[in-house]
C-alpha positions as a Python dict, from the first residue, in 0.01 Angstrom:
ca = {
    (1, 'M'): (0, 0, 0),
    (2, 'S'): (68, 391, -51),
    (3, 'Q'): (203, 644, 199),
    (4, 'H'): (-79, 892, 82),
    (5, 'I'): (-331, 622, 121),
    (6, 'R'): (-251, 521, 429),
    (7, 'L'): (-228, 849, 599),
    (8, 'I'): (-551, 969, 478),
    (9, 'S'): (-748, 700, 500),
    (10, 'T'): (-628, 617, 846),
    (11, 'T'): (-897, 807, 1032),
    (12, 'G'): (-1220, 821, 1279),
    (13, 'I'): (-987, 655, 1591),
    (14, 'L'): (-1260, 639, 1898),
    (15, 'L'): (-1171, 673, 2248),
    (16, 'P'): (-1506, 530, 2450),
    (17, 'I'): (-1494, 624, 2842),
    (18, 'L'): (-1689, 463, 3109),
    (19, 'L'): (-1794, 674, 3396),
    (20, 'L'): (-2116, 455, 3542),
    (21, 'A'): (-2094, 668, 3942),
    (22, 'S'): (-2464, 777, 3954),
    (23, 'C'): (-2349, 1025, 4213),
    (24, 'Q'): (-2163, 1185, 3810),
    (25, 'S'): (-2355, 1527, 3726),
    (26, 'V'): (-2494, 1443, 3353),
    (27, 'Q'): (-2306, 1557, 3100),
    (28, 'Q'): (-2454, 1711, 2737),
    (29, 'S'): (-2345, 1606, 2411),
    (30, 'Q'): (-2124, 1822, 2247),
    (31, 'V'): (-1940, 1779, 1887),
    (32, 'S'): (-1698, 2028, 1781),
    (33, 'V'): (-1510, 2135, 1538),
    (34, 'D'): (-1145, 2241, 1462),
    (35, 'Y'): (-904, 2233, 1205),
    (36, 'Y'): (-500, 2282, 1152),
    (37, 'K'): (-409, 2475, 851),
    (38, 'I'): (-202, 2325, 539),
    (39, 'S'): (-81, 2512, 250),
    (40, 'G'): (63, 2450, -71),
    (41, 'S'): (-43, 2423, -481),
    (42, 'S'): (86, 2068, -543),
    (43, 'T'): (27, 1729, -429),
    (44, 'E'): (361, 1660, -297),
    (45, 'D'): (317, 1992, -164),
    (46, 'L'): (-37, 1935, 39),
    (47, 'D'): (53, 1560, 172),
    (48, 'S'): (378, 1704, 334),
    (49, 'E'): (204, 1914, 540),
    (50, 'I'): (-44, 1659, 655),
    (51, 'K'): (259, 1457, 699),
    (52, 'R'): (387, 1761, 960),
    (53, 'K'): (97, 1850, 1073),
    (54, 'G'): (-232, 1589, 1072),
    (55, 'P'): (-386, 1502, 1420),
    (56, 'K'): (-154, 1214, 1514),
    (57, 'I'): (-314, 836, 1551),
    (58, 'N'): (-187, 475, 1706),
    (59, 'G'): (186, 447, 1547),
    (60, 'G'): (274, 862, 1522),
    (61, 'L'): (144, 908, 1228),
    (62, 'H'): (-63, 1201, 1086),
    (63, 'A'): (-414, 1192, 956),
    (64, 'V'): (-566, 1347, 738),
    (65, 'A'): (-929, 1378, 969),
    (66, 'I'): (-946, 1213, 1281),
    (67, 'A'): (-1296, 1181, 1546),
    (68, 'R'): (-1184, 1149, 1867),
    (69, 'I'): (-1536, 1079, 2062),
    (70, 'K'): (-1621, 1000, 2449),
    (71, 'M'): (-1889, 822, 2578),
    (72, 'F'): (-2034, 923, 2942),
    (73, 'P'): (-2316, 709, 3077),
    (74, 'K'): (-2478, 808, 3333),
    (75, 'V'): (-2713, 614, 3523),
    (76, 'T'): (-2927, 621, 3837),
    (77, 'Y'): (-3109, 352, 4014),
    (78, 'A'): (-3496, 507, 4210),
    (79, 'R'): (-3588, 214, 4506),
    (80, 'Q'): (-3846, -1, 4465),
    (81, 'G'): (-3965, -135, 4763),
    (82, 'K'): (-3707, -361, 4908),
    (83, 'G'): (-3504, -344, 4548),
    (84, 'C'): (-3468, -111, 4325),
    (85, 'R'): (-3484, -38, 3934),
    (86, 'V'): (-3350, 173, 3712),
    (87, 'D'): (-3465, 554, 3740),
    (88, 'T'): (-3240, 711, 3413),
    (89, 'A'): (-2996, 632, 3158),
    (90, 'K'): (-2809, 950, 2992),
    (91, 'V'): (-2531, 845, 2757),
    (92, 'A'): (-2320, 1142, 2644),
    (93, 'V'): (-2172, 1146, 2362),
    (94, 'N'): (-1848, 1433, 2280),
    (95, 'A'): (-1699, 1409, 1923),
    (96, 'K'): (-1382, 1618, 1855),
    (97, 'V'): (-1352, 1654, 1493),
    (98, 'T'): (-1036, 1823, 1331),
    (99, 'L'): (-1010, 1880, 1024),
    (100, 'P'): (-738, 2019, 735),
    (101, 'K'): (-798, 2384, 658),
    (102, 'W'): (-609, 2431, 280),
    (103, 'T'): (-454, 2807, 303),
    (104, 'G'): (-301, 2745, -35),
    (105, 'R'): (-599, 2742, -330),
    (106, 'R'): (-586, 3063, -519),
    (107, 'T'): (-240, 2929, -641),
    (108, 'A'): (-275, 2595, -700),
    (109, 'S'): (-418, 2440, -1067),
    (110, 'R'): (-774, 2404, -1072),
    (111, 'K'): (-739, 2015, -1098),
    (112, 'L'): (-598, 1959, -788),
    (113, 'G'): (-856, 2260, -641),
    (114, 'K'): (-1126, 2065, -777),
    (115, 'A'): (-969, 1676, -729),
    (116, 'W'): (-944, 1842, -296),
    (117, 'D'): (-1269, 1952, -294),
    (118, 'N'): (-1448, 1597, -356),
    (119, 'I'): (-1163, 1420, -78),
    (120, 'D'): (-1266, 1700, 188),
    (121, 'R'): (-1615, 1632, 87),
    (122, 'Y'): (-1600, 1294, 139),
    (123, 'T'): (-1326, 1354, 440),
    (124, 'R'): (-1667, 1516, 573),
    (125, 'A'): (-1868, 1257, 502),
    (126, 'H'): (-1676, 995, 689),
    (127, 'E'): (-1600, 1098, 1044),
    (128, 'A'): (-1940, 1253, 1095),
    (129, 'T'): (-2067, 863, 1035),
    (130, 'H'): (-1831, 831, 1297),
    (131, 'V'): (-2059, 1077, 1489),
    (132, 'N'): (-2334, 921, 1402),
    (133, 'L'): (-2265, 531, 1451),
    (134, 'A'): (-2095, 663, 1836),
    (135, 'F'): (-2527, 903, 1882),
    (136, 'D'): (-2678, 532, 1737),
    (137, 'Y'): (-2477, 313, 2000),
    (138, 'A'): (-2526, 530, 2285),
    (139, 'K'): (-2877, 542, 2201),
    (140, 'R'): (-2870, 152, 2207),
    (141, 'I'): (-2755, 179, 2555),
    (142, 'E'): (-2993, 367, 2689),
    (143, 'D'): (-3291, 166, 2563),
    (144, 'N'): (-3113, -128, 2695),
    (145, 'V'): (-3063, -17, 3035),
    (146, 'L'): (-3369, 162, 3103),
    (147, 'A'): (-3547, -170, 2967),
    (148, 'L'): (-3386, -380, 3299),
    (149, 'P'): (-3681, -527, 3491),
    (150, 'A'): (-3699, -447, 3888),
    (151, 'M'): (-3427, -612, 4102),
    (152, 'D'): (-3405, -756, 4463),
    (153, 'D'): (-3072, -663, 4474),
    (154, 'C'): (-2946, -331, 4374),
    (155, 'E'): (-2576, -459, 4351),
    (156, 'R'): (-2703, -708, 4122),
    (157, 'L'): (-2887, -435, 3907),
    (158, 'R'): (-2548, -220, 3910),
    (159, 'A'): (-2383, -539, 3751),
    (160, 'E'): (-2678, -584, 3504),
    (161, 'T'): (-2658, -210, 3413),
    (162, 'K'): (-2224, -252, 3387),
    (163, 'S'): (-2266, -598, 3201),
    (164, 'I'): (-2454, -398, 2942),
    (165, 'V'): (-2234, -76, 2932),
    (166, 'D'): (-1924, -264, 2838),
    (167, 'H'): (-2132, -522, 2609),
    (168, 'Y'): (-2283, -245, 2368),
    (169, 'L'): (-1912, 7, 2394),
    (170, 'K'): (-1752, -352, 2237),
    (171, 'L'): (-2017, -337, 1989),
    (172, 'H'): (-1951, 47, 1920),
    (173, 'D'): (-1614, -21, 1856),
    (174, 'A'): (-1596, -308, 1663),
    (175, 'A'): (-1917, -117, 1413),
    (176, 'Q'): (-1706, 180, 1400),
    (177, 'R'): (-1322, -51, 1269),
    (178, 'K'): (-1563, -221, 996),
    (179, 'F'): (-1708, 122, 893),
    (180, 'D'): (-1317, 239, 856),
    (181, 'A'): (-1263, -146, 663),
    (182, 'D'): (-1551, -146, 441),
    (183, 'E'): (-1426, 223, 316),
    (184, 'Q'): (-1047, 151, 261),
    (185, 'S'): (-1133, 53, -85),
    (186, 'R'): (-1373, 311, -124),
    (187, 'F'): (-1176, 575, -70),
    (188, 'S'): (-837, 384, -235),
    (189, 'A'): (-1064, 426, -588),
    (190, 'L'): (-1142, 799, -510),
    (191, 'A'): (-800, 886, -456),
    (192, 'R'): (-691, 683, -791),
    (193, 'Q'): (-951, 869, -937),
    (194, 'Q'): (-825, 1250, -832),
    (195, 'K'): (-495, 1161, -859),
    (196, 'I'): (-427, 1243, -501),
    (197, 'A'): (-267, 878, -458),
    (198, 'Q'): (-80, 568, -660),
    (199, 'S'): (-270, 280, -686),
    (200, 'L'): (-256, 8, -466),
}
């Protein structure tokens, strides 16, 4: 695989974090986007800038874009007779997306500009899908925790809650990785078409 493809396509590294203490204050979901500036008027210039300035991922490489996602589950319980039941379940999603901002567009060729526009649209859509997946699995966690029946043993209920949360966080991580894997071939084809990267 060429260096161009590897750098551009290694996106969406996720960092799910589990916080399951009933005393934790409820955190609101938040999605933010920030940018790092790159400049240049050729493919080589853009590649060099990304390698130097792009967000770091595992192994120390620099990606074109990345979505860093944290999940904050919050579950509260209420007494029911001698036992207890789940009262509320909320999973806040905190997503920070980092994207490139090309400042050398005016001095670049029209062909390179059009190619970059296509890559930029794809990158934004790719990271948005990662964020949407996180919200989807947050909802699954909430629904399944709220569906737990009341139990006589509150500690057992807390343990069941944690088991559900852990299970869906693992499924979420697997879904994110599968999405990246499925997108590899599609992005490679796009990159070859736009002559941004060499063929595999």
